[in-house]
N, C-alpha and C positions, 0 to 999 in steps of 0.2 A: 812447488817445485817439480818438475818433469825431467826426466832423464832418460835418453833415447840411444840406443843402443847399433848400432849400423855394421851389418856384416856382410861381404860377398861370398865369404868361405863356407861353405855350411860344417855341421859339425854331427855327423850321421854316425861315425864309427863307434864310439864310445862316452857312454856319460862322463865319465872326470874330465872331457874337450870342453866339455860345457858350465863347468862350476866359476871359473875364475869369470866370464860373461855373469851369469844369473847370480852369483853372489854380490856383484858391482849393483843389478838391477834389482835387486832383493834379498839383501842379506837377511833378513829376517824369516824370510821362508823356508831357507835348507840349511842355516847352521853350519857349525864350521866345516872344513875339507874332511877332518875324519868322520864327521857325523853324514855327509852328501856321500863319502866314495862306500861307505860301509852299508847305509839306507839302500843307493841306487847302482853300484861298481861291484858287489860281490866283496867288498874289499877281504881280503887273507891276507893271514902269512904265507908269503913264499920263500924260495931258498935265500934271494935277495931281497929280503925286507918287504915290506906290502905290498903286493899285488892290486893293483886297482881297477886293472883292465875289462875287468868283467862286465856284469849288465843285471841289475834285480829288480825287480817292483818297478818295472817300465811302466806300466797303464799307470800306474799311480803317477808318475814321473811326467807322464804326457799331459793328465790334467792338469798339475799344476803349471806345467808350461804354459798350456792354453788360456791363464791369467792375463798374459801380460807378452807373447811371443806372436807375431804375425810371419807366414813363412810363406815367401813367394817365389816361385819357379819363375827359370829362366825364359822358359816356354809363355809361360803367362804374361811378364812385363817386356818382352825383348821388344817389343812396338814401342816402348816408352823409353828406350835407353836411345843415347846418340851412337852414332855410327863407330865404327871400331879406324882409327885412324894407318 
C-alpha cells in the first residue's frame, strides 16, 4: 500500500501546521496530537488554553521528516510546470 500527499503550500512557520499531514502519512511515527505538540511545538498552558505556537526539538523533527518528505522549491521545478493561464 502506498500513500502520496502532495501540497503546493509550504508549512514553514510552525511545526503544528504539519501535524495533520504527517499523522496521515505516518501515524506510528509521531503519536497523538498532544504527544506531537508537546515534543515539537513547545506546548504549554497559556492564558486561553494550550499554546502550541512554539518550536522545540526541531533537529529531531527534521530528521524524522527526511524519512518520507521530499521538498522541491519553485525555482527548481518551474521549468516542469505548465504555463500560467
